[in-house]
N, C-alpha and C positions, 0 to 999 in steps of 0.2 A: 504494500500500500504506500502511495506517495503522500508525503506530508509537506506542508508549507507551499509557498508560491512556486509555480512551475516555471523553469527557465527554458527557453528555446534556443536552438542554434540552427543556422542554415548552412548548407554546402551546395556546391554546384558541380555538374559534369557536362562536358561538351563532346558530342560525337566526333570521331575522327573521320574525315572524308565521308560525311554522312550520306550524301547522294550516291556515292560509289558503293555503299554497302547494300543498296537495293538493286537487284538485277532485273532486267527486263524479261518478260515471258518469251520463250522461244517463238511463239506464234506472232509476237509483236516486234521482233527484232528487225524485220524489213522496214519498219516505220522509224527506226532510230539510227539513221545513217548520218555520219559526220562527213562534211566535205571541206577540204583544205586546199588552197591554191599552192602548188609546188613551184617556187620561183626558179629552182634549178632546172626542172624538166619542162617548165612553162605549160603545166596542165593541172587539171583538178585531180586530187587523190581522194578516194572514198574509203571509209571504214565503218564497220558495224559497232555500235556502242553496246557493251554488255551490261551497262549500269545506267541509272537515270542520269540525264544530262542537265546540269544546272543551267537555268535560263529558259527551259521549256515551260510554258505556262502550266501544263498538266503535271509536270514533275513535282511542283510544290504541293499541289493538292494530293497527289499520290503519296509523296513522302510524308506529309503531315499525319497520315493515317498511322504510321509506325509509332511516333512518340505518343500519340493519343492512346494507342493500344498498350504500350509499355507502361504509361502512367496508370491506366485503369487496372492493369494486371498487378502492379506494385501496390496500389491502394487496396484492392480487394483481397489478394492472396497473402500479402505480407504486411498489411497495415502501415505501409510507408507513405508518409505525407509527401508526395512528389508532384511536381508541376513541370510542364514542358513549354518552351517557346522555340519552335522549329527544332534545332538540334541541341539546344541548351536545356539542361534539366536542373531544377532546384529541388533539393531534398531538405525538409525541415524535421528536426528531431528534438526530443527532450534532452536537456543537458545531462540529466541523470542516466540516460540510456547509453552514454559514452560512445556515441557514433554508430550505434547498431543499425540505424536506418541506412546510413551510407554504406556500411559493410554489406548489408543484405542487398541493397541496390546494386553494388559492384559485383557481388557473387552471382546474382540472378542474370544480370546483363552479360557477364562473361559466359555463363552457362548457355544462354540463348545465342551467343555468338556475336553480339554487338560490340563494336570497338569504340573506346573513348580515348580522348587525347590526354595522357597523364600530365602533360605540361600545362594544361588549362584547368586541371582539377583544382577545386578550392575546398579545403578541409572545413569541417564544422567549426563555426565561429559565431559569436554573438552579433557581429556586424559583417554582413556579406556584400562585397561589391559584385554587382551583377548588371550587365547591360547598361553601363553608364550611370547606374544608381547605387546607393548604399541602403541595404535593408538592415535596420537596427532592431534586433530582437531582445536587447538587454533589459527593457522595461516590461516585457510581455507578462512576466509573472506578477509584478506589483500593480501595474496599471492596465493590463490587458491591451496594451497598445503596441502595434508594430509601426515603426516610423520608417518611411521610405523617402529618400531625398537624393538629389543629384550628387555625384562625386565632386570634390572640390575642384579638380581640373576641368570638369565639365562646366561648372559655374563660371570659371575664368573664361572659357571659350564662348559661352553664351553672352557674357558681359562684353567681350570683344566684338561679337557680332552686332550687339545692340549699339555699341559706340560707333561702329563702322556705318551702320544704317542711319544713325543720327547725323553723322558728319555728311553723308551723301545727300541727305534731305536739305541741308543748309547750302549746298553748292548750286 
């Protein structure tokens, strides 16, 4: 039984070469042809893509089915509070669980064969930088508030853009 205020931590995972992990069905491969102009031979070269091509409008919709399924699976079968934004996953866990949600997420994804980029992994922490923002879980137990705000470097860039537009309006 848990006692006292609950503290939360957030972690994130990013899929490695996400679109390349989804193959095309053999019956559809004739529809996924890549054409490149060969400047040496001065002619077009063609190749069949064995995976989804980033940039195809249907590829995004098709790919997004995968993270949606993975999140639903992790929530229902392993009670892992996960969320996905394209190929980025956020995992939220109780501090007292000592990272078990992240451990199970990693184990299940490895078992299913999905690859994640270890260099982009973010360990469980009370303040999680994610997609240009900082998620602050440190007061969740006391105030039941999750605070989300822009990273300091993002604020600087936004203020620069505002200043640039103000100057351009006066010219």
